[in-house]
N, C-alpha and C positions, 0 to 999 in steps of 0.2 A: 468335482463340481463346485465345491465350496471355494477352493483356491482361486479359480478364474474370477468368480464374483467378488471375492475380497480384494483381489488385485484391481479390478475395474472400480471398485468403490474408493479404494485409496488413491488411485490415479485421478478420479474425479474430484476428490477433496483436495488433492495437491495442486490441481490446475485451476481451481476456482470454478468459474462458470463455463468452462471450456465448451464451446459450441452452442452456448445459450445466450440470449439476449441479456445485456447488462443494464438494467433500468437505472441502477444506482451510479453508473460510471461517471456521468457528468457531475453529480454531486461531490463524488470522491475526488474528481479532478479539481473542482473548485476548492474543496477543503485543503487539497495538497498545496494549492497556490496560497491560500490563507496561512497555512502552516509555515511555508517558506517566508512569507512576509513577516510573520511573528518572530521566526528565527533571526532574520536579518535585523529587525528592531532590537532584539535581545543583544545582538552582537554590537550594533551601532550605539545603544544607549550605555553599554559598559556598566550595567547595574547588577549583573550576575557574575558570579565567580567563574573561573575557567572550568571547574568541574561541573557547574550547573549548565554551562554552555555546551560542554562535551556531552552531557546526558541528553540535553534538549536536541542536540544534533544527531545523536544515535537514534532517538525516537523518530525524528523527522525522516532519517534515511530509511528506517524500517518501514515507515508508512509509505514512503515514495516507492519502495520495492514492492509492496503489496499492490499499490495502484498500478505500477508498471506491469506486474505480472497479470493483473486483471485486464489491463488494456491489451496485452498480447494474446490472452486466452479467450476473450469474448468474441461472440459472433456479432459483427457490426452490420451485417447485411440484413 
């Protein structure tokens, strides 16, 4: 009995808001665009080291993955 409940809980946590409305999705999408623009400015201005740019790029990609996963799992209907 406990095992199925645990599996369901873990699955729900891993899929984000699967099957539920995602009220914050639009704000997260806007933040993603802002982060992309900031990353581009960082690269264009050449004021950061390669390591700083790589670290910022990794953070951006991690955020993009989270937003994408949320986009895929949310109920938009």
